[in-house]
C-alpha positions as CSV (number, residue, x, y, z in Angstrom):
1,M,54.2,113.3,99.8
2,S,57.6,111.8,100.2
3,R,59.3,109.7,97.5
4,D,61.4,106.6,97.9
5,P,64.8,107.7,96.4
6,R,65.5,104.2,95.2
7,T,62.3,104.2,93.2
8,R,63.2,107.5,91.6
9,R,66.7,106.4,91.0
10,Q,65.6,103.2,89.3
11,F,63.3,105.2,87.0
12,L,66.0,107.7,86.1
13,K,68.5,104.9,85.4
14,A,66.1,103.0,83.3
15,L,65.5,106.1,81.2
16,G,69.3,106.8,81.0
17,A,70.0,103.2,80.2
18,G,67.7,103.2,77.2
19,A,69.2,106.3,75.8
20,A,72.8,105.1,76.4
21,A,72.1,101.8,74.7
22,A,70.7,103.5,71.7
23,L,73.7,105.9,71.5
24,A,76.1,103.1,72.1
25,Q,75.1,101.1,69.0
26,P,76.9,103.1,66.4
27,F,80.0,103.2,68.6
28,A,80.0,99.5,69.0
29,A,79.4,98.8,65.3
30,A,82.3,101.2,64.4
31,A,84.8,99.9,66.8
32,G,84.1,96.2,66.4
33,R,85.0,94.2,69.5
34,K,84.5,96.3,72.6
35,L,87.4,97.3,74.8
36,N,87.7,95.4,78.1
37,L,88.6,97.5,81.2
38,V,90.7,96.5,84.2
39,F,90.9,99.1,87.0
40,I,93.4,98.3,89.8
41,L,93.1,100.5,92.9
42,I,95.6,100.1,95.7
43,D,95.0,101.5,99.2
44,D,97.5,103.9,100.8
45,L,100.3,103.3,98.2
46,G,102.7,106.2,98.0
47,W,103.9,108.0,94.9
48,A,107.4,106.8,95.4
49,D,106.6,103.2,96.3
50,L,107.2,101.7,92.8
51,G,110.5,101.1,91.1
52,C,109.3,103.0,88.1
53,Y,108.7,106.0,90.4
54,G,112.2,105.8,92.0
55,S,112.0,103.3,94.8
56,T,115.1,101.2,95.3
57,F,114.0,99.3,98.4
58,Y,110.6,98.0,97.2
59,E,110.6,95.6,94.2
60,T,107.8,96.0,91.6
61,P,109.0,94.4,88.4
62,N,105.4,93.8,87.1
63,L,104.3,97.3,87.5
64,D,107.6,98.6,86.1
65,R,106.7,96.4,83.0
66,L,103.2,97.8,82.8
67,A,104.7,101.3,82.8
68,A,107.1,100.3,80.1
69,Q,104.1,99.1,78.0
70,G,101.8,102.1,78.6
71,T,101.8,105.7,79.9
72,R,103.1,106.7,83.4
73,F,101.7,109.8,84.9
74,T,104.0,112.0,87.0
75,D,101.4,114.5,88.3
76,A,98.4,112.3,89.0
77,Y,96.3,113.2,92.0
78,A,93.7,111.6,94.3
79,A,90.7,113.9,94.9
80,C,91.3,113.6,98.7
81,P,94.2,112.6,101.0
82,V,92.1,109.8,102.6
83,C,90.4,106.9,101.0
84,S,86.5,107.0,100.9
85,P,86.3,110.5,99.2
86,T,88.8,109.5,96.5
87,R,86.9,106.2,95.9
88,V,83.6,108.1,95.4
89,S,85.3,110.5,93.0
90,I,86.4,107.7,90.8
91,L,83.0,106.1,90.6
92,T,81.0,109.3,90.2
93,G,83.3,111.7,88.4
94,K,82.6,114.3,91.0
95,Y,84.7,116.1,93.6
96,P,84.1,114.8,97.2
97,G,83.1,118.4,98.2
98,R,80.3,118.4,95.6
99,I,78.9,115.1,96.9
100,N,79.7,116.0,100.5
101,L,81.5,112.8,101.2
102,T,84.7,114.4,102.4
103,N,86.2,112.1,105.0
104,W,87.0,108.4,105.4
105,L,84.0,106.6,106.7
106,Y,83.4,107.1,109.5
107,G,86.2,109.3,110.8
108,R,85.5,112.3,113.1
109,I,88.2,114.1,115.0
110,H,87.6,117.5,116.6
111,K,90.3,119.8,117.9
112,K,90.3,123.6,117.5
113,L,87.7,123.1,114.8
114,R,84.8,120.7,114.4
115,G,85.2,118.7,111.2
116,A,82.4,119.4,108.7
117,D,79.4,117.1,108.7
118,Y,79.4,114.7,105.8
119,I,77.2,111.9,104.4
120,G,77.9,108.3,105.3
121,Q,77.6,106.6,101.9
122,M,77.8,107.1,98.1
123,P,74.3,108.1,97.3
124,L,72.2,105.6,95.3
125,E,71.1,108.6,93.1
126,E,74.6,108.8,91.6
127,V,74.9,106.9,88.3
128,T,78.2,105.1,88.8
129,L,80.8,104.3,86.2
130,A,79.8,100.6,86.4
131,E,76.1,101.6,85.8
132,S,77.1,103.6,82.8
133,L,78.9,100.7,81.2
134,K,76.2,98.1,81.8
135,P,73.8,99.3,79.0
136,A,76.6,98.7,76.5
137,G,76.7,95.0,77.5
138,Y,79.6,95.2,80.0
139,R,79.8,92.6,82.7
140,T,80.9,94.3,85.9
141,C,82.8,92.8,88.8
142,F,84.1,94.4,92.0
143,V,86.8,92.6,94.0
144,G,88.2,94.0,97.3
145,K,87.8,97.1,99.4
146,W,84.6,99.2,99.0
147,H,84.3,101.5,102.1
148,L,81.5,103.6,100.7
149,G,78.7,102.9,103.1
150,R,76.8,100.2,104.9
151,E,74.1,98.1,103.2
152,P,72.2,98.9,101.0
153,F,75.1,100.9,99.6
154,W,77.5,98.1,98.7
155,P,78.8,97.3,95.2
156,E,75.9,95.1,94.2
157,H,73.6,98.1,94.7
158,Q,75.8,100.4,92.7
159,G,76.1,98.8,89.3
160,F,78.4,95.7,89.9
161,D,77.0,92.3,88.8
162,I,79.5,90.6,91.1
163,N,80.8,91.7,94.5
164,I,83.6,89.8,96.1
165,G,84.9,91.2,99.4
166,G,83.4,94.7,99.2
167,W,81.5,96.0,102.2
168,S,81.6,98.8,104.7
169,A,85.0,98.1,106.3
170,G,88.0,100.3,105.4
171,S,90.6,97.7,106.4
172,P,90.5,93.9,106.6
173,A,88.6,93.1,109.8
174,G,90.5,89.8,110.3
175,G,93.8,91.0,109.0
176,Y,95.6,89.8,105.9
177,F,95.5,86.1,106.7
178,S,92.4,83.9,106.7
179,P,90.0,83.8,108.5
180,Y,89.0,87.2,107.0
181,R,85.8,88.0,108.9
182,N,84.3,89.6,105.7
183,P,80.6,89.0,105.0
184,R,81.3,89.2,101.2
185,L,84.4,86.9,101.2
186,K,84.4,83.3,102.4
187,D,87.3,82.3,104.5
188,G,90.0,80.4,102.8
189,P,92.4,77.8,104.2
190,K,94.1,79.0,107.4
191,G,97.0,81.2,106.6
192,E,95.8,82.1,103.1
193,Y,97.0,85.7,102.2
194,L,94.2,88.2,101.4
195,T,96.0,89.9,98.5
196,D,96.6,86.5,96.8
197,R,93.0,85.5,97.5
198,L,91.5,88.6,95.9
199,N,93.7,88.2,92.9
200,A,92.6,84.6,92.5
201,E,89.0,85.7,92.6
202,A,89.8,88.3,89.9
203,L,91.4,85.6,87.7
204,K,88.3,83.4,88.1
205,F,86.2,86.3,86.8
206,L,88.4,86.7,83.8
207,D,88.3,83.0,83.0
208,A,84.5,83.0,83.2
209,H,83.8,86.3,81.3
210,H,86.6,86.9,78.9
211,A,84.4,86.3,75.9
212,E,82.2,89.3,76.7
213,P,83.1,92.9,77.4
214,F,83.9,93.5,81.1
215,L,84.9,95.9,83.8
216,L,87.0,94.3,86.4
217,Y,87.5,96.7,89.3
218,L,90.2,95.1,91.5
219,S,90.4,97.2,94.7
220,H,93.0,95.8,97.0
221,Y,92.9,96.3,100.7
222,T,96.7,96.3,100.7
223,V,98.9,98.2,101.7
224,H,96.5,99.6,104.3
225,T,97.1,98.7,108.0
226,P,97.5,96.3,109.6
227,I,101.0,95.9,108.1
228,Q,101.2,92.2,107.6
229,G,103.2,90.3,105.0
230,K,104.2,86.7,104.1
231,S,106.9,85.5,106.4
232,D,109.4,84.5,103.6
233,Y,109.0,87.9,102.0
234,V,109.4,89.7,105.3
235,A,112.7,87.8,105.9
236,K,113.9,88.7,102.5
237,Y,113.4,92.4,103.1
238,K,114.8,92.3,106.6
239,A,118.0,91.0,105.1
240,K,117.9,93.8,102.5
241,A,117.2,96.5,105.1
242,A,120.2,95.2,107.1
243,K,122.5,96.0,104.2
244,L,121.3,99.6,103.8
245,Q,123.9,102.3,104.6
246,P,123.3,104.3,107.8
247,L,121.2,107.4,107.4
248,D,123.0,110.8,107.3
249,G,120.4,112.2,109.7
250,P,117.5,111.1,112.0
251,P,115.0,108.5,110.7
252,Y,112.1,111.0,111.3
253,L,111.9,114.8,110.9
254,P,109.2,117.1,112.2
255,E,106.1,117.8,110.0
256,G,103.7,120.1,111.8
257,E,102.8,118.4,115.1
258,A,103.8,115.1,113.6
259,V,107.0,113.5,112.2
260,A,107.8,112.2,108.7
261,K,109.7,109.1,107.9
262,Q,112.9,109.7,105.9
263,R,113.6,106.4,104.3
264,Q,112.0,103.3,102.8
265,D,113.2,100.4,104.9
266,H,110.2,98.7,106.4
267,A,110.5,95.0,105.7
268,V,106.9,94.0,106.3
269,Y,105.6,96.9,104.1
270,A,108.0,95.9,101.4
271,A,106.6,92.3,101.6
272,M,103.1,93.7,101.1
273,V,104.2,95.7,98.1
274,Q,105.8,92.6,96.5
275,S,102.6,90.6,96.9
276,M,100.6,93.5,95.4
277,D,103.0,93.7,92.5
278,E,102.8,89.9,91.9
279,S,99.0,90.3,91.8
280,V,99.3,92.8,89.0
281,G,101.7,90.4,87.2
282,R,99.2,87.5,87.4
283,I,96.5,89.7,85.9
284,L,98.8,90.7,83.0
285,R,99.7,87.1,82.3
286,K,96.1,85.9,82.5
287,L,95.0,88.5,79.9
288,E,97.8,87.3,77.6
289,A,96.9,83.6,78.1
290,L,93.3,84.3,77.3
291,G,94.2,86.1,74.2
292,I,92.5,89.4,75.2
293,A,95.5,91.5,76.2
294,D,95.3,93.4,72.8
295,H,91.8,94.8,73.5
296,T,92.0,95.2,77.3
297,A,92.9,98.5,78.8
298,I,94.5,98.5,82.3
299,V,94.5,101.4,84.8
300,F,96.6,101.4,87.9
301,M,96.1,104.0,90.7
302,S,96.3,104.6,94.5
303,D,93.5,106.2,96.6
304,N,95.8,108.5,98.6
305,G,99.4,109.1,99.6
306,G,101.6,106.7,101.6
307,Y,101.3,106.5,105.4
308,S,104.5,108.2,106.5
309,T,103.8,110.8,109.2
310,R,104.0,108.9,112.5
311,R,106.8,107.1,114.3
312,G,106.6,103.5,113.1
313,A,104.9,104.5,109.9
314,P,105.7,102.0,107.1
315,T,106.9,104.2,104.2
316,S,108.5,107.4,103.1
317,N,107.1,109.6,100.4
318,L,110.3,111.6,99.8
319,P,111.0,113.7,97.8
320,L,107.3,114.6,98.4
321,R,106.3,116.4,101.6
322,A,104.1,114.7,104.3
323,G,101.8,111.8,103.4
324,K,98.3,110.3,103.8
325,G,95.9,112.8,105.5
326,W,97.7,115.9,104.3
327,L,97.2,118.2,101.3
328,Y,100.9,118.5,100.7
329,E,102.0,116.4,97.7
330,G,102.8,113.3,99.7
331,G,99.2,113.0,100.7
332,I,97.6,113.4,97.2
333,R,100.1,112.7,94.4
334,E,99.8,109.1,93.3
335,P,101.5,106.5,91.1
336,M,99.2,106.1,88.0
337,I,99.7,104.0,84.9
338,I,97.4,103.5,81.9
339,K,98.0,100.9,79.2
340,W,95.6,101.2,76.2
341,P,96.8,98.8,73.6
342,G,97.3,100.4,70.2
343,V,96.9,103.9,71.6
344,T,99.3,104.6,74.5
345,R,102.9,104.8,73.3
346,P,105.0,102.2,75.2
347,G,107.2,103.8,77.9
348,S,105.6,107.2,77.5
349,V,105.5,109.7,80.4
350,C,102.7,112.3,80.9
351,R,103.5,115.3,83.0
352,A,100.1,117.0,82.8
353,P,98.2,117.3,86.1
354,V,95.3,114.9,86.2
355,T,93.0,113.7,89.0
356,S,90.8,110.8,90.1
357,T,87.5,112.4,88.9
358,D,88.9,112.1,85.3
359,F,88.7,108.3,85.2
360,Y,84.9,108.3,84.6
361,P,84.8,110.3,81.3
362,T,88.1,108.8,80.2
363,L,86.9,105.2,80.5
364,L,83.6,106.0,78.8
365,E,85.4,107.6,75.8
366,M,87.9,104.7,75.7
367,A,85.0,102.3,75.5
368,G,83.4,104.3,72.7
369,L,80.4,105.3,74.8
370,P,78.8,108.8,75.0
371,L,79.9,111.0,77.9
372,R,77.6,112.0,80.8
373,P,78.8,115.5,81.6
374,T,76.1,116.1,84.1
375,Q,77.2,113.0,86.0
376,H,81.0,113.3,85.8
377,A,80.8,117.1,86.3
378,D,84.3,117.4,87.7
379,G,86.1,115.0,85.4
380,T,88.0,115.7,82.1
381,S,88.7,112.9,79.6
382,L,92.3,112.0,79.5
383,V,92.0,110.4,76.0
384,P,93.9,113.4,74.4
385,L,96.8,112.8,76.7
386,L,96.8,109.1,76.1
387,K,97.0,109.8,72.4
388,G,100.0,112.0,72.8
389,A,98.7,115.5,73.7
390,R,100.8,117.3,76.4
391,T,98.1,119.4,78.1
392,L,94.3,119.4,78.9
393,D,91.9,122.3,78.6
394,R,91.4,122.7,82.3
395,Q,92.1,125.8,84.5
396,A,92.7,124.1,87.8
397,I,92.4,121.1,90.1
398,Y,90.8,121.5,93.6
399,W,90.8,119.7,96.9
400,H,88.6,120.1,100.0
401,Y,89.4,118.3,103.2
402,P,87.6,120.0,106.1
403,H,88.8,117.5,108.7
404,Y,91.6,116.5,111.0
405,S,93.3,113.2,109.9
406,P,94.7,110.6,112.3
407,Q,98.0,111.1,110.5
408,G,98.4,114.7,111.6
409,G,96.8,116.7,108.8
410,T,94.5,119.6,109.6
411,P,91.4,121.0,107.9
412,S,92.4,122.6,104.7
413,G,91.7,123.2,101.0
414,A,94.0,123.5,98.0
415,V,94.1,124.4,94.3
416,R,96.7,123.7,91.6
417,A,96.7,125.9,88.5
418,G,99.6,125.2,86.2
419,D,102.8,124.8,88.2
420,L,101.5,126.8,91.2
421,K,99.7,125.2,94.1
422,L,98.0,127.1,97.0
423,I,97.0,125.5,100.3
424,E,94.6,127.2,102.7
425,F,94.6,126.1,106.3
426,F,91.3,126.6,108.0
427,E,92.4,126.7,111.6
428,D,94.0,130.2,111.1
429,N,93.2,130.8,107.4
430,H,96.8,131.2,106.4
431,V,97.9,130.2,102.9
432,E,101.0,128.6,101.5
433,L,102.1,128.9,97.8
434,Y,104.5,126.6,96.0
435,N,105.9,126.3,92.5
436,L,105.8,122.5,92.0
437,R,108.0,122.5,89.0
438,A,110.9,124.2,90.9
439,D,110.0,122.9,94.4
440,L,108.5,119.4,94.3
441,G,109.1,119.0,98.0
442,E,107.2,122.2,98.9
443,K,110.0,123.6,101.0
444,H,109.8,127.3,99.8
445,D,106.5,129.1,100.6
446,L,106.1,131.9,98.0
447,A,102.9,133.4,99.5
448,D,104.8,136.5,100.8
449,D,106.9,136.8,97.6
450,M,103.9,136.5,95.3
451,P,101.0,138.1,97.2
452,G,99.0,138.9,94.0
453,K,99.2,135.3,92.7
454,A,98.3,134.0,96.2
455,A,95.3,136.2,96.3
456,E,94.2,135.1,92.8
457,L,94.4,131.4,93.7
458,R,92.7,131.9,97.0
459,K,89.8,133.6,95.3
460,M,89.6,130.7,92.8
461,L,89.5,128.3,95.7
462,H,86.8,130.2,97.5
463,D,84.7,130.6,94.3
464,W,85.0,126.9,93.6
465,R,83.9,125.9,97.2
466,Q,80.9,128.1,96.8
467,A,80.0,126.6,93.4
468,V,80.1,123.1,94.7
469,D,78.5,124.0,98.0
470,A,81.3,122.6,100.0
471,R,80.8,122.4,103.8
472,M,83.3,124.0,106.1
473,P,84.5,123.1,109.6
474,T,83.2,125.2,112.5
475,P,84.7,126.5,115.7
476,N,84.8,123.9,118.5
477,P,83.3,125.6,121.7
478,N,85.0,123.0,123.9
479,Y,88.5,123.5,122.6
480,K,91.1,124.6,125.2
481,P,94.2,126.2,123.7
482,G,97.3,124.6,125.0
483,A,95.7,121.4,126.0
484,R,97.9,118.4,125.1
485,K,94.9,116.6,123.7
486,P,92.0,118.9,122.9
487,P,88.7,117.4,124.1
488,S,86.0,116.2,121.7
489,T,82.6,117.9,121.4
490,A,81.2,115.8,124.3
491,P,80.4,117.9,127.4
492,P,82.9,117.9,130.3
493,I,82.4,115.0,132.7
494,K,80.6,115.9,135.9
495,K,80.4,113.5,138.8
496,G,77.9,110.7,138.5
497,A,75.4,109.6,141.2
498,R,76.8,106.0,141.1
499,D,80.5,106.8,140.9
500,G,81.0,105.4,144.4
501,D,80.0,101.9,143.3
502,F,83.4,101.6,141.6
503,A,86.9,101.3,143.0
504,H,88.6,102.8,139.9
505,L,87.2,105.5,137.6
506,R,89.2,107.0,134.7
507,A,87.8,109.7,132.4
508,A,84.3,108.6,133.2
509,A,81.2,109.1,135.3
510,V,78.5,106.6,136.3
511,D,74.8,107.5,136.6
512,A,71.8,105.4,137.6
513,H,69.8,103.9,134.7
514,K,67.0,101.4,134.4
515,L,69.4,98.8,133.3
516,G,71.6,99.5,136.3
517,Y,74.3,102.0,135.2
518,A,75.0,104.6,132.5
519,L,78.6,105.2,131.8
520,R,79.5,108.7,130.5
521,T,82.8,109.4,128.8
522,S,84.3,112.3,126.9
523,G,87.2,112.6,124.5
524,T,89.2,110.1,122.5
525,A,90.7,108.2,125.5
526,A,88.7,105.2,126.8
527,G,86.8,105.8,130.0
528,L,86.7,103.1,132.6
529,A,84.6,102.1,135.6
530,L,86.1,99.1,137.4
531,R,85.3,97.1,140.5
532,K,87.8,95.1,142.5
533,L,86.6,91.5,143.0
534,D,86.4,90.2,146.5
535,K,88.5,87.2,145.5
536,P,90.7,86.9,142.5
537,L,89.7,84.4,139.8
538,T,92.5,82.1,138.9
539,T,91.3,79.3,136.6
540,K,88.0,79.8,134.6
541,A,85.4,82.5,134.8
542,T,82.2,83.6,133.0
543,F,80.9,87.1,132.8
544,S,77.4,88.1,131.7
545,L,75.8,91.5,131.1
546,K,73.5,93.5,128.8
547,L,74.3,96.8,127.3
548,Q,72.6,99.5,125.1
549,S,74.0,102.6,123.4
550,L,72.3,105.8,124.6
551,A,73.9,107.9,121.8
552,T,71.0,108.7,119.4
553,D,72.8,111.3,117.2
554,P,72.3,110.0,113.6
555,A,75.3,111.9,112.2
556,P,78.0,109.7,110.5
557,G,80.9,109.0,112.8
558,T,78.8,109.3,116.0
559,Y,80.6,107.4,118.7
560,R,78.6,104.4,120.0
561,N,80.4,101.6,121.8
562,G,80.4,99.6,125.0
563,F,82.8,97.0,126.5
564,L,83.0,94.6,129.4
565,V,86.5,95.0,130.8
566,L,88.4,92.5,132.9
567,G,92.0,92.1,134.0
568,D,94.6,91.7,136.7
569,G,95.0,95.4,137.4
570,T,93.8,98.8,136.2
571,A,96.5,99.9,133.7
572,D,95.7,99.6,130.0
573,A,98.2,96.8,129.5
574,Q,96.5,94.7,132.2
575,L,93.0,94.9,130.7
576,V,91.0,93.0,128.1
577,H,88.1,94.7,126.4
578,C,85.2,92.6,125.1
579,G,82.2,94.3,123.5
580,L,80.8,96.3,120.6
581,Y,81.6,99.1,118.2
582,L,78.2,100.5,117.2
583,G,79.0,103.8,115.5
584,G,80.7,104.3,112.1
585,R,82.5,101.0,112.6
586,R,80.1,98.2,113.7
587,H,81.9,95.2,115.0
588,Y,81.9,92.7,117.8
589,A,85.4,93.0,119.2
590,I,87.9,91.7,121.7
591,F,91.1,93.7,122.2
592,Q,94.1,93.7,124.5
593,G,96.6,96.5,123.8
594,R,97.1,96.6,120.1
595,Q,95.8,93.1,119.4
596,R,92.3,93.2,118.1
597,V,89.9,90.5,116.9
598,E,86.7,91.6,115.3
599,Q,83.6,90.4,113.5
600,P,81.1,92.5,111.6
601,L,77.9,93.4,113.5
602,P,74.7,93.8,111.4
603,G,71.4,95.4,112.3
604,D,70.2,98.2,114.5
605,P,73.0,99.6,116.7
606,L,70.6,101.0,119.3
607,R,69.1,97.6,120.3
608,L,69.7,95.9,123.6
609,F,72.7,93.4,123.4
610,E,73.4,90.5,125.7
611,L,77.0,89.5,126.1
612,Q,78.6,86.4,127.7
613,V,82.4,86.2,128.0
614,A,84.2,83.1,129.1
615,V,87.9,83.3,130.1
616,D,90.1,80.2,130.5
617,L,93.3,81.3,132.3
618,K,94.9,77.9,131.7
619,T,94.7,78.2,127.9
620,Q,94.8,82.0,128.0
621,K,91.7,82.0,125.7
622,V,88.8,84.5,125.7
623,T,85.4,83.7,124.1
624,M,82.7,86.3,123.7
625,R,79.2,85.3,122.6
626,C,76.6,87.9,121.5
627,E,73.4,87.0,119.7
628,K,74.6,84.6,116.9
629,A,78.2,85.7,116.9
630,T,81.1,84.1,118.6
631,V,84.5,85.9,118.9
632,E,87.6,84.1,120.2
633,A,91.0,85.5,121.0
634,K,94.2,84.2,122.4
635,L,95.6,86.7,125.0
636,A,98.7,88.6,123.7
637,R,99.7,89.3,127.4
638,P,99.0,86.4,129.8
639,L,96.7,87.0,132.7
640,R,97.6,85.1,135.9
641,S,94.3,86.1,137.5
642,I,91.3,88.4,137.2
643,T,91.1,90.9,140.0
644,H,89.0,93.7,138.4
645,V,85.9,93.8,136.2
646,G,83.8,96.7,134.9
647,Y,82.9,98.8,131.8
648,A,84.5,101.0,129.2
649,T,83.3,103.4,126.6
650,T,84.9,106.1,124.4
651,N,83.3,109.5,123.9
652,T,79.7,108.4,124.4
653,V,77.1,107.2,126.8
654,T,76.2,103.5,127.2
655,A,73.9,101.7,129.6
656,F,75.0,98.5,131.3
657,T,73.4,95.9,133.6
658,P,75.5,94.8,136.6
659,V,78.0,92.2,135.6
660,E,77.2,88.6,136.7
661,V,80.4,86.7,137.6
662,S,80.9,83.0,138.1
663,G,84.1,81.0,138.3
664,E,87.0,80.3,140.5
């Protein structure tokens, strides 16, 4: 007989809660007033992006002040070079490889290897950090980015009494200015800045609950893309960038098949960093104003390295190598600061290697609560370091990233033991060995010079993967060596029976279907099937159709999407897409080039959808209606007329009815 995992989970938690409450009583009595906890997590912030870590372009006076009041960690690591796995490691105390949530949700890129399968949410069976604090009387609040699964896996289901802004999206669907298009955050006044808004919500929580022990988990969306800052701050940093001395070399240098940015000079990113820093400053001042700063611990951390390995990337991680999506130091070494009043020595620096799985046992011990070693199986309490110890009793720290990243990283694993770090690359199984104390930039591979040590660390890494049952990537049977863009795992496109109904086909085939057409596409480029209208539409037009995804694979990251496409030609720049993302990202969407407007799409992704799209060429406005949702967009590139209409999908199969067209 099957069991409902939520029922079992509730029983286990009730049992654990009773035991924790009983054990917590003597701790609370001995310690007096309980320690409040503020955990601030930033998205994609690089190790070198703060003044106290060496940045001279970005301005972070509030975080520099926090570092001067607490302990700054030089060798702090995220458990993964991308966001969702690191986030799950913080809340569970377990390596992503042990939980099998090893990629950002819901990324999936296949090249020579197929990325390993992974789960699509933080399991409800995990007893989160928030849930461990609640039996001791802690009020728990989550504000900001969650990105750990769709409902019912949101913060309110994982131990947080209050959830403001946390849902399945990994970046702000509406951008950083209101309206936000976030089902857990009401829109503010037009033009309100998201970082400021989330900070304001955190301050409201502090005002309302400062008289009771609390965990405030402020998880900013910033500085993740889209890169958007306040206009006055952007102007400030444009002026600052204009005064920089010319670079001695090129602005980008090769990194694998990618390139790495060589200097911090991006004005908009700098504006985002300043807003983030101001948020931290407001939190510090609020704690002082409420009279609770002396018994409130503050933790500051980033979820992965800075985004630096693409032309146009916003930051540079130098002197570290590479960035987000890579297991070189630039992808996993993070800025980390802890202030524990009365314990951490002001201005102290800790050089011991630590990682994001360590927060769980650390915060429990700081709060005077019993540890849960079975739960935080991969974490080690940092309390000895915070009290002045120089090392921890730990043999090594491990990473497992069996995926390709959009930033150019390839499937790989790594281990750091002491000053030595070994990276194993799964495409060809070669290893690289670095001494981080002598070679922070990982420029000198020692694998050939120290074969014995390389073999020792490789064995440690393999034994660890076996112990946590980490899943590995597999060969991709459709990979073609030498292809500029290796195909996905979808089968090669064969001609369709209804191809002849369309004047323009690109990377697609059209079959007959009971709805009318089934569009098949393969690979990561959008496939198109377009008809040329008998007469161009030049004023207003309305387009209607129904669509349904035919991709039934339940695996996380399965591509499901479908779009009505219209434009004044067949090139990408001439086309507007109006439709649905139904796979890992579920959104109603209108996009033209890089401009994208989205709204969250709830419910069954395999149901039949009916779309109506209205285009006003006089106002250059597009309105899409689907079910109860309305999405509007102003065209980034004006359309003088509409000459073509049809369908688009990416790496999937979607059925469409014929498009009904009316207008002039």
